Every structure is written in structure tokens, then in C-alpha cells.
VOROKOL-873354 format. One record per residue: residue in three letters; x, y, z of N, C-alpha, C, O in turn. Coordinates in steps of 0.05 Angstrom, whole numbers, plus 5000, padded with zeros to 4 digits. Atoms other than C-alpha are relative to their C-alpha. Example, Ala and Ser with C-alpha at 12.3 -4.5 7.8 and 13.67 -1.06 7.14 Angstrom:
<nodes>
ALA501849765000524649105156501850245000503950245013/SER498449764999527349795143498550225014499550445018/
</nodes>
This chain:
<nodes>
MET497650035016426250154291499349844976497849644978/ALA500550145025426049924219501249725001503349685013/ALA499050275001426949184206502749994987503250114967/GLY497350035012434148984193502050215007504350204998/ARG498249784992437049614223501149955027499649885046/LEU498850024973441949584280499850275014499850485001/PRO500049744986441550114334502750134996504850004994/PRO497449865005446850654325501949955023501049945047/ALA498050034979453250534363500450275015499950485003/ALA499549754985454851034418502250154987504350044980/LEU498049825012458651624391501950115021501150155044/THR498249864982464851904422499250305000497750384983/LEU500649714999464452644442500950134974499450294963/LYS498949885025468752824382498149944976497550114960/GLN501950085021464152424335497450155002496250244982/PHE502549864995458052734366500150294991498450394977/LEU499749725008460653444357500350034970499250214958/ARG499649995029462853304286497349954986496750094966/ARG502650055011455953014271498250255002496850314983/GLN501549764997452753644299500850214979499250364968/GLN498949815020457254064254499049934972498350114957/VAL500950095026455253654193497050074997496150174976/LEU502949945001447753714209499550304998497650384984/GLN500349715001448454454221500650114971499250284961/LEU499349925027451854534153497749934981496950094964/TYR502250095017446254124120497650195002496450264982/ARG502349824996440854564151500650274988498850394976/LYS499449745012444455204130499849994969498850184957/ILE500150035030445054944058497049994992496350134973/LEU502950025008437554764056498750275004497050354987/ARG501149734996435855454085500750194977499150344967/ALA499049845022440055794031498549934974497850104959/ILE501350095024436855373977497150104998496150154977/ARG502749894999429955613999499850284988497750374978/GLU499949725011432156313975500250004970499950214958/VAL499750015029433256073904497250054987495349914994/PRO502649935011427756393862498649794983496149764985/ALA501250185019426555863809499549725013501449605024/GLU500850264988422755233833501849774990502749615005/GLN498550215011426554783785502950005011504049795016/ASP497349974988433355043810500049915029501949785038/ARG500250084972431154953882499949705003501349595019/ARG500350294999429054243869502749864993503549675007/TYR497450125009435654083833502050025023503449835029/LEU498049954979439854393889499449835025501249735038/LYS500850164977435954043943500749714996501749585014/ASP499350275007436753373909503049965001503949755011/TRP497150025001444153503898501149995029502849825035/ALA499049994972445253683972499449745014501149625027/ARG500850254987441353083996501749774991502749615008/GLU498350215010445252613951502950015010504149815017/GLU497249974990452052903971500249915029502149775036/PHE499950084972450552824045499549705003500949585020/LYS500650294998447552134035502449834991503149635003/ARG497750145012453551913993502349985020503849795020/ASN497749984982458452114048499349935029500949975047/LYS500950044973454351914109501649785016501749795040/ASP498550214986458751304125503050065002504549895011/ALA497249934998465351684122500850005030499350105047/THR499050024972469451564185502750145004503450205027/GLU497449894997476251854171499850305006498750454991/GLU500349734990476952504210500950214980499650414976/ASP498949805019481252874158498150034976497650254967/ALA501849995023476452684101497450155008496450314992/ILE502549874991470352914142500550305002498950464994/ARG499449714997473753584159500250134973499250354969/MET499849895027475453684085497350034987496850234974/MET502749995012468253534064498550235013496950374999/ILE501449784987465654034116501050264989499550454984/THR498949755012470454564090499050054972498250274966/GLN501149975027468254434019497150085000496350254985/GLY502949944998460954454039499650295008497850434998/ASN500249724992462055124074500750194977499550404974/MET499249835023465555404013497750014979497150224968/GLN502250015019459755173968497650165011496350294995/LEU502249844988454755474017500650304996498850454989/GLN499249725003458556144015499650094971498750314966/GLU500349945029458656123939497050034993496350224979/LEU502849985005451155993937498850265012497350404999/GLN501049764987449856563987500950254984499450444981/ARG499049775016454257043945498450034975497650254967/THR501649995025450556853882497250105004496250264989/LEU502749904993443856963915499950295006498150444998/LYS499849724993446057633942500350174975499150384972/LEU499749855025448357853873497550004983496850204971/ALA502550015015441857623841497950195011496350294995/LYS502049824988437858043890500750294996498950464997/SER499249725002441958673879499550114972500150354967/
</nodes>
């Protein structure tokens, strides 16, 4: 464990499931970004995704987290649509 870090508090089942949902969304976004043809765009999108998730990692309000997951899924769908159009 890194110096100065406290061990994570035990999560409730609801928090655990929500965390899994967030991690799954993050992985899906990173997978979609891998499909972006231009290296510079991939790097930009990867940095953007990492910063967004990092910025919101301490959110605890259930409604806010659900809203962020919904927004993230919409952004993922938009990225997937754009990639699909670019390939056709």
C-alpha cells in the first residue's frame, strides 16, 4: 500500500455493483478509442476519458453517479456511431 493511503472502506453491495458498472463503461470507452485511426486523436480521447473518470472518482451521490453513467454511455454510443460512419 502506498504511504499515506488509507485502505478502502468496505463497499455496500449497491456501491460495489455501481463501481463495476463504472469500470465496465471505462473499459468499453477505452476499447472504442483503440478503433480511432489517428494516433493523436486516440491519445487525446484517452487522456480526456482518464481525466473525466479521475475527476469524478470521489462522487458519492447516487443520482449524480447514475447521470454520469448515462452521459458516459451516450458519449460512447456517439463515438461508436462516428467510427462506424468513418469506416463505411
